KETOR-683614 format. One record per residue (C-alpha): residue number from 0; residue in three letters; z, x, y. Coordinates in Angstrom, 3 decimals. Layout:
PT resi resn       zz       xx       yy
PT  NUM  ala        Z        X        Y
...
// end
This chain:
PT resi resn       zz       xx       yy
PT    0  unk  147.876  134.584  123.933
PT    1  unk  149.241  137.480  121.872
PT    2  unk  149.084  141.149  122.717
PT    3  unk  150.480  144.315  121.183
PT    4  unk  152.824  146.745  122.926
PT    5  unk  152.238  150.478  122.625
PT    6  unk  154.755  153.180  123.477
PT    7  unk  153.457  156.732  123.188
PT    8  unk  155.025  160.112  123.916
PT    9  unk  153.040  161.725  126.724
PT   10  unk  152.117  165.363  127.226
PT   11  unk  154.022  165.488  130.483
PT   12  unk  151.143  166.611  132.699
PT   13  unk  152.411  165.516  136.108
PT   14  unk  149.308  166.907  137.836
PT   15  unk  147.105  164.760  135.605
PT   16  unk  149.274  161.686  136.201
PT   17  unk  149.119  162.125  139.978
PT   18  unk  145.365  162.797  139.711
PT   19  unk  145.512  166.291  141.129
PT   20  unk  142.533  166.678  138.840
PT   21  unk  140.382  164.249  136.826
PT   22  unk  139.881  164.393  133.091
PT   23  unk  136.697  163.263  131.337
PT   24  unk  138.182  159.887  130.424
PT   25  unk  138.967  158.860  134.012
PT   26  unk  136.799  156.972  136.483
PT   27  unk  137.373  158.485  139.967
PT   28  unk  135.818  155.409  141.596
PT   29  unk  138.754  153.315  140.325
PT   30  unk  141.491  155.888  141.038
PT   31  unk  142.345  154.190  144.329
PT   32  unk  143.687  151.291  142.214
PT   33  unk  146.306  153.551  140.620
PT   34  unk  149.919  153.172  141.704
PT   35  unk  152.454  155.955  142.278
PT   36  unk  156.065  154.770  142.136
PT   37  unk  157.668  158.201  142.531
PT   38  unk  156.657  161.841  142.266
PT   39  unk  159.468  164.357  142.899
PT   40  unk  159.052  168.089  142.126
PT   41  unk  160.844  168.746  138.849
PT   42  unk  162.602  171.893  140.131
PT   43  unk  164.063  169.981  143.072
PT   44  unk  165.317  167.337  140.629
PT   45  unk  167.144  170.034  138.638
PT   46  unk  168.761  171.342  141.830
PT   47  unk  169.821  167.810  142.759
PT   48  unk  171.277  166.952  139.350
PT   49  unk  172.797  170.211  138.147
PT   50  unk  173.525  172.725  140.956
PT   51  unk  177.098  171.493  141.497
PT   52  unk  177.799  171.524  137.762
PT   53  unk  176.380  175.061  137.461
PT   54  unk  178.640  176.224  140.315
PT   55  unk  181.715  174.687  138.630
PT   56  unk  180.745  176.253  135.303
PT   57  unk  180.176  179.729  136.785
PT   58  unk  183.508  179.649  138.616
PT   59  unk  185.285  179.353  135.266
PT   60  unk  183.484  182.302  133.658
PT   61  unk  185.233  185.659  133.480
PT   62  unk  182.162  187.425  132.098
PT   63  unk  179.060  187.759  134.287
PT   64  unk  176.697  187.607  131.279
PT   65  unk  177.841  184.035  130.603
PT   66  unk  177.044  182.748  134.074
PT   67  unk  173.913  180.635  134.608
PT   68  unk  171.566  181.898  137.305
PT   69  unk  168.890  179.204  136.985
PT   70  unk  169.538  176.102  134.859
PT   71  unk  165.882  175.024  135.078
PT   72  unk  164.731  178.321  133.563
PT   73  unk  167.498  178.218  130.975
PT   74  unk  166.293  174.849  129.664
PT   75  unk  162.613  175.816  129.967
PT   76  unk  163.107  178.975  127.917
PT   77  unk  165.437  177.349  125.389
PT   78  unk  164.545  175.336  122.305
PT   79  unk  167.414  172.871  122.178
PT   80  unk  166.275  170.516  124.962
PT   81  unk  163.030  169.772  126.812
PT   82  unk  162.800  170.027  130.600
PT   83  unk  161.802  166.363  130.715
PT   84  unk  160.287  163.617  128.590
PT   85  unk  157.298  161.387  129.206
PT   86  unk  156.670  157.947  127.722
PT   87  unk  153.544  155.820  128.147
PT   88  unk  153.619  152.029  127.923
PT   89  unk  150.520  149.925  127.385
PT   90  unk  149.837  146.257  126.676
PT   91  unk  147.011  145.464  124.272
PT   92  unk  143.934  147.684  124.123
PT   93  unk  140.602  148.229  125.884
PT   94  unk  139.048  145.256  124.062
PT   95  unk  141.610  142.612  125.030
PT   96  unk  143.275  144.113  128.166
PT   97  unk  140.518  146.279  129.662
PT   98  unk  141.138  147.813  133.061
PT   99  unk  138.139  146.155  134.729
PT  100  unk  138.998  142.623  133.533
PT  101  unk  141.238  139.775  134.665
PT  102  unk  143.576  140.412  131.741
PT  103  unk  143.730  144.028  132.875
PT  104  unk  144.912  142.855  136.304
PT  105  unk  147.525  140.719  134.532
PT  106  unk  148.663  143.807  132.620
PT  107  unk  149.211  145.587  135.940
PT  108  unk  151.500  142.811  137.178
PT  109  unk  153.546  142.945  133.981
PT  110  unk  153.849  146.747  133.953
PT  111  unk  154.776  146.682  137.634
PT  112  unk  157.622  144.242  136.914
PT  113  unk  158.697  146.357  133.922
PT  114  unk  158.956  149.637  135.870
PT  115  unk  160.810  147.998  138.782
PT  116  unk  163.979  147.665  136.651
PT  117  unk  163.487  150.702  134.397
PT  118  unk  165.802  153.021  136.321
PT  119  unk  168.502  150.327  136.608
PT  120  unk  168.477  149.912  132.818
PT  121  unk  168.456  153.648  132.188
PT  122  unk  171.030  155.221  134.471
PT  123  unk  171.118  158.431  132.401
PT  124  unk  167.338  158.913  132.478
PT  125  unk  166.440  160.243  135.938
PT  126  unk  162.865  159.094  136.639
PT  127  unk  161.177  161.640  138.892
PT  128  unk  157.510  160.775  138.276
PT  129  unk  155.979  157.386  137.471
PT  130  unk  152.323  156.331  137.727
PT  131  unk  150.313  153.272  136.698
PT  132  unk  146.701  154.125  135.877
PT  133  unk  143.798  151.768  136.370
PT  134  unk  141.023  154.359  136.195
PT  135  unk  141.027  154.639  132.407
PT  136  unk  139.933  152.162  129.720
PT  137  unk  143.238  150.265  129.589
PT  138  unk  145.985  149.977  132.234
PT  139  unk  149.024  152.003  131.217
PT  140  unk  152.223  153.305  132.718
PT  141  unk  153.419  156.954  132.667
PT  142  unk  157.185  157.483  133.079
PT  143  unk  158.588  161.029  133.296
PT  144  unk  162.366  161.421  133.211
PT  145  unk  165.161  163.972  132.811
PT  146  unk  167.876  162.763  130.381
PT  147  unk  171.339  163.911  131.398
PT  148  unk  175.029  163.202  130.894
PT  149  unk  178.138  163.695  133.015
PT  150  unk  181.715  164.463  132.019
PT  151  unk  180.730  166.773  129.163
PT  152  unk  183.588  168.851  127.748
PT  153  unk  181.238  171.525  126.364
PT  154  unk  179.239  173.822  128.629
PT  155  unk  178.195  172.261  131.929
PT  156  unk  180.018  169.023  132.700
PT  157  unk  176.644  167.606  133.832
PT  158  unk  173.828  168.746  131.559
PT  159  unk  170.519  167.862  129.933
PT  160  unk  170.792  165.946  126.648
PT  161  unk  168.451  163.236  125.387
PT  162  unk  170.618  162.288  122.417
PT  163  unk  173.822  162.025  124.431
PT  164  unk  172.118  160.281  127.347
PT  165  unk  170.861  157.530  125.032
PT  166  unk  174.248  157.364  123.309
PT  167  unk  175.910  156.876  126.709
PT  168  unk  173.604  153.905  127.258
PT  169  unk  174.753  152.363  123.968
PT  170  unk  172.119  153.641  121.530
PT  171  unk  174.322  155.350  118.968
PT  172  unk  171.966  155.714  116.005
PT  173  unk  173.333  155.595  112.490
PT  174  unk  170.517  155.781  109.947
PT  175  unk  167.217  157.619  109.794
PT  176  unk  165.439  154.366  110.699
PT  177  unk  167.891  153.492  113.464
PT  178  unk  168.049  156.696  115.491
PT  179  unk  169.060  156.655  119.158
PT  180  unk  165.425  157.171  120.135
PT  181  unk  164.074  154.398  117.898
PT  182  unk  166.722  151.968  119.147
PT  183  unk  165.936  152.788  122.766
PT  184  unk  162.167  152.449  122.266
PT  185  unk  162.621  149.040  120.634
PT  186  unk  164.922  147.937  123.462
PT  187  unk  162.354  148.923  126.107
PT  188  unk  159.580  147.162  124.183
PT  189  unk  161.733  144.045  124.139
PT  190  unk  162.150  144.315  127.924
PT  191  unk  158.386  144.623  128.311
PT  192  unk  157.920  141.637  125.971
PT  193  unk  160.172  139.544  128.242
PT  194  unk  157.994  140.429  131.227
PT  195  unk  154.939  139.435  129.166
PT  196  unk  156.493  136.084  128.254
PT  197  unk  156.912  135.235  131.939
PT  198  unk  153.119  135.489  132.178
PT  199  unk  152.426  133.495  129.025
PT  200  unk  151.788  136.431  126.664
PT  201  unk  153.535  136.731  123.297
PT  202  unk  154.324  140.100  121.765
PT  203  unk  152.246  140.707  118.639
PT  204  unk  154.236  143.135  116.512
PT  205  unk  152.119  145.202  114.167
PT  206  unk  153.201  145.388  110.574
PT  207  unk  154.276  141.741  110.486
PT  208  unk  150.922  139.862  110.695
PT  209  unk  148.673  142.306  108.886
PT  210  unk  145.924  141.715  111.450
PT  211  unk  145.676  145.325  112.608
PT  212  unk  147.751  147.240  110.102
PT  213  unk  148.934  146.344  106.622
PT  214  unk  152.654  146.279  105.909
PT  215  unk  152.339  149.189  103.472
PT  216  unk  150.466  151.364  105.941
PT  217  unk  152.837  150.382  108.689
PT  218  unk  155.856  151.354  106.586
PT  219  unk  154.157  154.631  105.664
PT  220  unk  153.491  155.335  109.309
PT  221  unk  157.103  154.558  110.202
PT  222  unk  158.408  156.862  107.450
PT  223  unk  156.100  159.597  108.710
PT  224  unk  157.486  159.247  112.208
PT  225  unk  161.060  159.169  110.891
PT  226  unk  160.670  162.307  108.799
PT  227  unk  158.899  164.113  111.640
PT  228  unk  161.685  163.070  114.007
PT  229  unk  164.276  164.180  111.455
PT  230  unk  162.556  167.545  111.083
PT  231  unk  162.605  167.956  114.857
PT  232  unk  166.286  167.015  114.965
PT  233  unk  167.135  169.358  112.081
PT  234  unk  165.259  172.173  113.798
PT  235  unk  167.191  171.553  116.990
PT  236  unk  170.477  171.294  115.102
PT  237  unk  169.757  174.488  113.135
PT  238  unk  169.133  176.247  116.432
PT  239  unk  172.376  174.842  117.794
PT  240  unk  174.163  175.822  114.584
PT  241  unk  172.991  179.395  115.093
PT  242  unk  174.265  179.326  118.656
PT  243  unk  177.603  177.845  117.598
PT  244  unk  177.972  180.458  114.850
PT  245  unk  177.402  183.183  117.415
PT  246  unk  179.871  181.480  119.770
PT  247  unk  182.373  181.320  116.934
PT  248  unk  182.047  185.058  116.321
PT  249  unk  182.367  185.790  120.033
PT  250  unk  185.433  183.545  120.311
PT  251  unk  187.061  185.195  117.317
PT  252  unk  186.392  188.594  118.896
PT  253  unk  187.904  187.398  122.190
PT  254  unk  190.946  186.014  120.393
PT  255  unk  191.465  189.357  118.652
PT  256  unk  191.120  191.153  121.998
PT  257  unk  193.564  188.718  123.614
PT  258  unk  196.026  189.207  120.735
PT  259  unk  195.797  193.007  121.126
PT  260  unk  196.311  192.715  124.874
PT  261  unk  199.222  190.365  124.230
PT  262  unk  200.826  192.864  121.867
PT  263  unk  200.206  195.761  124.260
PT  264  unk  201.723  193.913  127.226
PT  265  unk  204.697  192.824  125.119
PT  266  unk  205.239  196.444  124.073
PT  267  unk  205.047  197.662  127.671
PT  268  unk  207.391  194.895  128.782
PT  269  unk  209.929  195.879  126.158
PT  270  unk  209.702  199.493  127.320
PT  271  unk  210.254  198.525  130.954
PT  272  unk  213.185  196.296  130.029
PT  273  unk  214.656  199.197  128.061
PT  274  unk  214.334  201.397  131.142
PT  275  unk  215.995  198.660  133.148
PT  276  unk  218.900  198.615  130.694
PT  277  unk  219.176  202.428  130.821
PT  278  unk  219.293  202.241  134.590
PT  279  unk  222.178  199.793  134.326
PT  280  unk  224.005  202.104  131.892
PT  281  unk  223.424  205.150  134.102
PT  282  unk  224.835  203.240  137.050
PT  283  unk  228.090  202.651  135.153
PT  284  unk  228.778  206.406  134.770
PT  285  unk  229.347  206.689  138.508
PT  286  unk  232.547  204.698  137.964
PT  287  unk  233.894  207.063  135.298
PT  288  unk  232.786  210.715  135.698
PT  289  unk  235.059  213.015  137.803
PT  290  unk  232.276  214.352  140.033
PT  291  unk  231.848  210.867  141.434
PT  292  unk  235.548  210.392  142.259
PT  293  unk  236.751  211.085  145.828
PT  294  unk  239.543  213.763  145.563
PT  295  unk  242.897  213.453  147.231
PT  296  unk  243.253  215.474  150.483
PT  297  unk  244.915  218.907  149.917
PT  298  unk  248.317  219.623  151.383
PT  299  unk  248.287  220.841  154.994
PT  300  unk  244.563  219.815  155.483
PT  301  unk  244.051  217.786  158.582
PT  302  unk  242.329  214.414  158.439
PT  303  unk  239.469  215.732  160.566
PT  304  unk  238.859  218.680  158.269
PT  305  unk  239.176  216.441  155.160
PT  306  unk  236.629  214.031  156.558
PT  307  unk  234.145  216.757  157.541
PT  308  unk  234.356  218.883  154.404
PT  309  unk  234.988  216.330  151.647
PT  310  unk  234.455  212.700  152.650
PT  311  unk  231.214  213.068  154.653
PT  312  unk  229.343  215.170  152.004
PT  313  unk  230.536  212.790  149.289
PT  314  unk  229.245  209.750  151.224
PT  315  unk  225.862  211.437  151.861
PT  316  unk  225.595  212.204  148.149
PT  317  unk  226.351  208.561  147.334
PT  318  unk  223.722  207.345  149.830
PT  319  unk  221.014  209.423  148.126
PT  320  unk  221.999  208.053  144.719
PT  321  unk  222.063  204.462  146.022
PT  322  unk  218.618  204.845  147.615
PT  323  unk  217.249  206.252  144.357
PT  324  unk  218.791  203.452  142.294
PT  325  unk  217.492  200.738  144.628
PT  326  unk  213.967  202.235  144.599
PT  327  unk  213.950  202.443  140.791
PT  328  unk  215.280  198.909  140.500
PT  329  unk  212.652  197.435  142.821
PT  330  unk  209.874  199.328  141.037
PT  331  unk  211.058  198.179  137.626
PT  332  unk  211.515  194.593  138.839
PT  333  unk  207.942  194.543  140.173
PT  334  unk  206.596  196.004  136.906
PT  335  unk  208.490  193.456  134.833
PT  336  unk  207.188  190.544  136.929
PT  337  unk  203.584  191.821  136.741
PT  338  unk  203.785  192.335  132.999
PT  339  unk  205.323  188.910  132.440
PT  340  unk  202.506  187.283  134.423
PT  341  unk  199.920  189.245  132.431
PT  342  unk  201.629  188.255  129.205
PT  343  unk  201.607  184.579  130.232
PT  344  unk  197.872  184.731  131.071
PT  345  unk  197.104  186.474  127.780
PT  346  unk  199.034  183.801  125.880
PT  347  unk  197.181  180.996  127.727
PT  348  unk  193.811  182.675  127.069
PT  349  unk  194.562  183.074  123.370
PT  350  unk  195.660  179.426  123.141
PT  351  unk  192.485  178.258  124.958
PT  352  unk  190.228  180.337  122.735
PT  353  unk  191.956  179.039  119.615
PT  354  unk  191.296  175.454  120.753
PT  355  unk  187.619  176.216  121.477
PT  356  unk  187.296  177.858  118.077
PT  357  unk  188.578  174.672  116.455
PT  358  unk  185.900  172.695  118.354
PT  359  unk  183.162  175.084  117.204
PT  360  unk  184.324  174.823  113.602
PT  361  unk  184.260  171.012  113.854
PT  362  unk  180.756  171.063  115.381
PT  363  unk  179.588  173.397  112.613
PT  364  unk  180.832  170.897  110.044
PT  365  unk  178.862  168.072  111.722
PT  366  unk  175.694  170.141  111.817
PT  367  unk  176.057  171.024  108.149
PT  368  unk  176.358  167.303  107.384
PT  369  unk  173.075  166.674  109.233
PT  370  unk  171.415  169.437  107.208
PT  371  unk  172.817  167.839  104.059
PT  372  unk  171.302  164.486  105.086
PT  373  unk  167.930  166.225  105.422
PT  374  unk  168.318  167.458  101.851
PT  375  unk  168.998  163.862  100.787
PT  376  unk  165.735  162.766  102.411
PT  377  unk  163.877  165.365  100.360
PT  378  unk  165.569  164.117   97.199
PT  379  unk  164.678  160.491   97.908
PT  380  unk  161.081  161.008   99.031
PT  381  unk  160.371  164.058   96.927
PT  382  unk  159.701  167.616   98.032
PT  383  unk  155.935  167.231   97.781
PT  384  unk  155.756  164.046   99.878
PT  385  unk  158.108  165.434  102.523
PT  386  unk  155.986  168.587  102.625
PT  387  unk  152.839  166.556  103.186
PT  388  unk  154.468  164.491  105.930
PT  389  unk  155.795  167.555  107.691
PT  390  unk  152.398  169.211  107.457
PT  391  unk  150.854  166.151  109.122
PT  392  unk  153.483  166.365  111.888
PT  393  unk  152.765  170.080  112.423
PT  394  unk  149.047  169.454  112.590
PT  395  unk  149.615  166.695  115.152
PT  396  unk  151.712  169.083  117.235
PT  397  unk  148.992  171.738  117.032
PT  398  unk  146.421  169.227  118.241
PT  399  unk  148.702  168.304  121.156
PT  400  unk  149.216  172.001  122.035
PT  401  unk  145.467  172.589  121.856
PT  402  unk  144.933  169.641  124.192
PT  403  unk  147.403  171.040  126.706
PT  404  unk  145.687  174.450  126.510
PT  405  unk  142.300  172.886  127.226
PT  406  unk  143.732  170.969  130.206
PT  407  unk  145.372  174.172  131.435
PT  408  unk  142.073  176.043  131.313
PT  409  unk  140.366  173.230  133.182
PT  410  unk  143.097  173.383  135.838
PT  411  unk  142.492  177.097  136.382
PT  412  unk  138.738  176.657  136.655
PT  413  unk  138.970  173.916  139.236
// end
């Protein structure tokens, strides 16, 4: 027995997956056969995964406008990453693996075995919602996950990133056919195929037998997906490039500010040290000038009179001078220490910003290379063909958005 394997990108409607409402293509009388493996609120998942990282990140920020108040909202409002991803796995189709048939029941067993090890295989894809549906034409499995990485040196040390999460799991990409995503999808299909083999079902791969799809059409379909994926990646990278360019400008501005502060502190330090030197020079004059020399006692003046009229006033005068010198010295010493600490911090800040600027410049270079690769694709396939493929991808996205809008309206009316 041979059956195909389908992996589709879902719309991510958790309410639909958990059957908070029923769409037209579902059979409520069979919904009790559905299976829910997990169903955590997405906001609670973000708190669990990222709150500690957000706290560590905010503690390092010296500017309040760079602190993150709500990481969930930051990702939701941004364009670089999605809040979560949904994939749908299905074996065969309604004609050969229908939900109300024995083969459909067999499909459930296989999908159940497949999902049981999914999280173990994908440690960087946090599965928060997973449902197996039996109330539609063909049994299929919805898996919703948040891709994340730890130990990041840029931004949050634990953050959302599909590309890096897959790379951490060993899917490093390389060519436009062998992207991280494509490699991961193939790997998961192979895992599902192994579960099928244990039940006597062989994986029928489309594009190799010609039974359902000719090789030419299959290749065309694959190229369409690749170009659409590349367009999505380029769009994301262009957005990131814009952010990095802005970061670069901000870092350069901060470096200039730090350099100015460095120069100002150095100037003030030199001034204080000069005052310290002047104080030392002024102290020396007390050893040389006549007014600071104790005179010899006059002839016929008693020791008591000499002490009262000459020695005592002279000592009181010296005490005042000593107190003044000590006060000035302590004040100058404190100022010098404060300025030296400020100078050290300014130097460290300038050094740190220079290193970050180097990283931004390097990242800019990588992003430009990706943009250049996109230009190569246009040269190979031709501007007109790429335009047609991208138009097809946009139209598909519009259809998906329209579908979500319709579902949203139905939700509000129920």
